[in-house]
C-alpha positions in Angstrom: 1.8 22.7 -8.4 0.8 19.3 -6.9 3.2 16.5 -7.6 1.8 13.5 -9.4 2.8 10.2 -7.7 0.7 7.9 -9.9 -0.2 8.6 -13.6 -2.1 5.9 -15.4 -2.9 6.4 -19.0 -5.3 3.8 -20.6 -3.9 0.9 -18.6 -5.0 -2.5 -20.0 -4.3 -6.0 -18.8 -5.2 -9.2 -20.5 -4.3 -12.8 -19.7 -4.1 -15.8 -22.1 -6.5 -18.6 -21.0 -6.8 -21.6 -23.2 -5.7 -19.7 -26.2 -8.1 -16.9 -25.6 -7.5 -13.4 -24.2 -9.2 -12.6 -20.9 -9.3 -8.8 -20.6 -9.3 -7.8 -17.0 -8.5 -4.1 -17.3 -10.0 -2.3 -20.2 -8.4 1.1 -20.1 -7.8 2.7 -16.7 -6.7 6.4 -16.7 -6.1 7.8 -13.2 -3.9 10.4 -11.5 -3.1 10.2 -7.7 -1.2 13.1 -6.2 1.3 13.5 -3.4 -0.3 13.3 0.1 -3.6 11.9 -1.2 -5.5 9.3 0.7 -7.3 7.1 -1.9 -9.5 4.0 -1.4 -9.7 1.6 -4.4 -12.9 -0.4 -4.3 -14.8 -2.8 -6.5 -16.7 -6.1 -6.4 -15.1 -9.4 -7.1 -14.0 -9.5 -10.8 -13.9 -5.7 -11.1 -10.1 -5.7 -11.7 -9.0 -4.0 -8.5 -6.6 -6.8 -7.5 -5.0 -6.7 -10.9 -4.8 -2.9 -10.8 -3.2 -3.1 -7.3 -0.6 -5.5 -8.6 0.3 -3.1 -11.4 0.3 -0.1 -9.0 2.7 -2.1 -6.8 5.0 -3.0 -9.7 4.2 -6.7 -9.1 2.8 -7.0 -12.6 3.1 -5.0 -15.8 0.2 -3.9 -18.1 -0.3 -5.2 -21.6 -1.2 -1.8 -22.8 -1.0 1.8 -21.7 1.5 3.8 -19.6 2.2 3.9 -15.9 4.4 6.6 -14.5 5.3 6.2 -10.8 6.9 9.3 -9.2 8.5 10.3 -12.5 9.6 6.7 -13.5 8.0 5.0 -16.5 7.5 1.5 -15.1 5.2 0.3 -17.9 7.9 -1.7 -19.7 10.5 -2.3 -17.1 12.2 -5.6 -16.7 11.8 -7.7 -13.5 15.0 -6.5 -11.9 14.2 -2.9 -12.6 10.7 -3.4 -11.1 12.2 -5.0 -8.0 14.5 -1.9 -7.5 11.6 0.5 -8.0 9.4 -1.5 -5.5 12.1 -1.3 -2.9 12.7 2.4 -3.3 9.3 3.8 -4.1 6.6 1.6 -2.6 5.8 0.5 0.9 3.5 -2.6 1.1 1.0 -3.5 3.8 -0.8 -6.8 3.3 -3.8 -8.5 4.9 -1.6 -11.5 5.9 1.1 -9.3 7.6 4.0 -11.4 6.1 6.4 -11.0 9.1 9.1 -13.5 9.7 8.2 -15.4 12.9 11.8 -15.9 14.2 12.7 -12.2 13.9 11.9 -9.5 16.4 9.7 -6.5 15.5 12.8 -4.4 15.0 14.5 -7.0 12.8 11.4 -7.4 10.7 11.1 -3.7 10.1 14.8 -3.4 9.2 14.6 -6.1 6.5 13.9 -3.9 3.5 17.0 -1.8 4.4 19.2 -4.9 4.1 18.2 -5.2 0.4 18.8 -1.5 0.1 22.4 -1.9 1.2 22.1 0.2 4.4 24.6 -0.6 7.2 23.5 -2.3 10.4 23.7 0.7 12.7 21.6 2.9 10.4 19.2 0.0 9.7 18.4 -0.4 13.4 18.1 3.4 14.0 15.7 3.8 11.1 13.7 0.7 12.1 13.3 2.1 15.6 12.1 5.5 14.2 9.5 3.7 12.1 8.3 1.7 15.1 8.0 4.9 17.1 5.8 6.3 14.4 3.3 3.5 14.9 3.8 3.7 18.7 5.4 0.3 19.1 9.0 1.2 20.1 8.3 -0.4 23.5 7.7 -3.8 21.7 10.7 -3.6 19.4 12.3 -6.8 20.8 9.1 -8.9 20.8 8.5 -11.6 18.1 5.2 -11.8 16.2 3.9 -14.6 18.4 4.3 -12.3 21.4 2.1 -9.6 20.0 -1.6 -9.0 19.2 -3.0 -8.9 15.6 -3.2 -5.2 15.7 0.4 -4.9 17.0 1.6 -7.2 14.2 -0.1 -5.1 11.6 1.5 -2.0 13.1 4.9 -3.7 12.7 4.0 -4.4 9.1 3.1 -0.7 8.6 6.4 0.3 10.2 8.3 -2.0 7.8 6.4 -0.4 4.9 7.5 3.1 6.0 11.2 2.3 6.8 12.4 3.1 3.3 10.5 6.5 3.2 8.6 5.3 0.1 6.7 7.7 -2.3 3.6 5.5 -2.0 2.1 3.4 0.8 0.0 0.6 -0.8 -2.3 -1.3 1.6 -4.2 -4.4 0.4 -7.1 -5.2 2.7 -5.0 -4.2 5.7 -7.8 -4.8 8.2 -9.1 -8.1 6.7 -7.8 -10.2 9.6 -8.6 -7.8 12.4 -11.6 -7.3 14.6 -13.6 -4.0 14.3 -11.9 -2.2 17.3 -8.4 -3.2 16.2 -9.3 -2.2 12.6 -10.2 1.3 13.8 -6.9 1.6 15.6 -5.0 0.6 12.4 -7.0 3.0 10.3 -6.1 5.7 12.7 -2.4 4.9 12.1 -3.0 5.3 8.3 -4.7 8.6 8.9 -1.7 9.9 10.9 0.7 8.6 8.2 -1.2 10.5 5.5 -1.4 13.6 7.7 2.3 13.6 8.1 2.8 13.9 4.3 2.7 10.3 2.9 0.6 9.2 -0.1 -1.7 6.3 0.9 -3.7 4.0 -1.5 -5.9 1.6 0.3 -7.5 -1.5 -1.5 -10.6 -2.7 0.3 -14.1 -4.1 -0.3 -15.3 -2.7 3.1 -17.3 0.5 3.0 -16.5 1.4 6.6 -12.8 1.1 5.9 -13.0 3.1 2.7 -14.8 5.8 4.6 -11.4 6.8 6.2 -10.0 7.8 2.8 -10.4 11.3 1.3 -11.1 10.0 -2.2 -12.8 6.8 -3.4 -12.2 5.2 -6.8 -14.7 2.4 -7.7 -14.0 -0.1 -10.4 -16.4 -2.3 -12.3 -15.7 -4.6 -15.2 -12.2 -3.4 -15.6 -13.1 0.3 -15.9 -13.3 3.2 -13.4 -17.0 3.5 -12.6 -16.8 6.5 -10.2 -14.0 8.7 -8.8 -15.2 11.0 -6.1 -14.0 13.0 -3.1 -15.3 11.5 0.1 -17.6 14.2 1.6 -18.2 12.1 4.7 -14.7 11.0 5.6 -14.3 9.4 9.0 -12.1 11.7 11.0 -9.4 10.6 13.4 -10.6 10.7 17.0 -7.2 11.2 18.5 -3.8 9.7 18.8 -3.4 6.0 18.8 
C-alpha cells in the first residue's frame, strides 16, 4: 500500500482585512504519496502561494485538516511546527537563501546544527548531500565563487541533508537561465527517482512538464489534478 505523505482534507484559509474576511483557500482536498513528483500551478491569486506556505508548515489553515507523514499539523503551535519543518521538510527557494560568508559545505550543514547533530557527522552528511548534486568538488567555495546553477544545487543539497519526507521547491528556477534551469530540473528528477517526494510550485509550463502529476488551482480551489502524460524525461546524468 502506497504511503501518504500529504493528506489535505477541506483546507481553508482566510485573512482578516479591514474587519472583513478574505477567503484565499476555499476547501482544498488532496493526497500526495511517497515518491510522487507533483507540480502545483495556478495564476496569480489562485491561492498556490498560500497553499505552499501551509504545506511547508510556515502557516496554518483556518479550517480543515493537514496530515504530514502521519503528523496532524493543522493545529500545532509555532514551536511544534518549527520542529516538524526541520525534520520532515526540505525547502528550495527561488532566492537560494544561502549565507554568503559560509562555504557550500557549511551552508548545507546548517540544518543539522538545529537538529543537534555533532560536527563530524554534520560535515559527513553535508558532503554526502553535495555529492548527490555533483558539487562535492566545490564544497569549500563560497556563494560568490559559484554560478547561479551551482548555488541552487547547494540549496538543494541543504534541503536534502536532513533526509526529509518532503522536498518542497518554490519557483526553484525563477532566477536561472533556461539552460541552467534544465540542469536543475534534471537534479530534481534524479532526487525523485532515488525515492524522494517532490512538490514543485511554479507558474512556468515548461518547468511543470518535468513533474509526473500537475495540480492546478484557481480561485482557492483545485481546478484540475491530472497525471502528466507528456512528462519531460531526464536526458542523462547532470
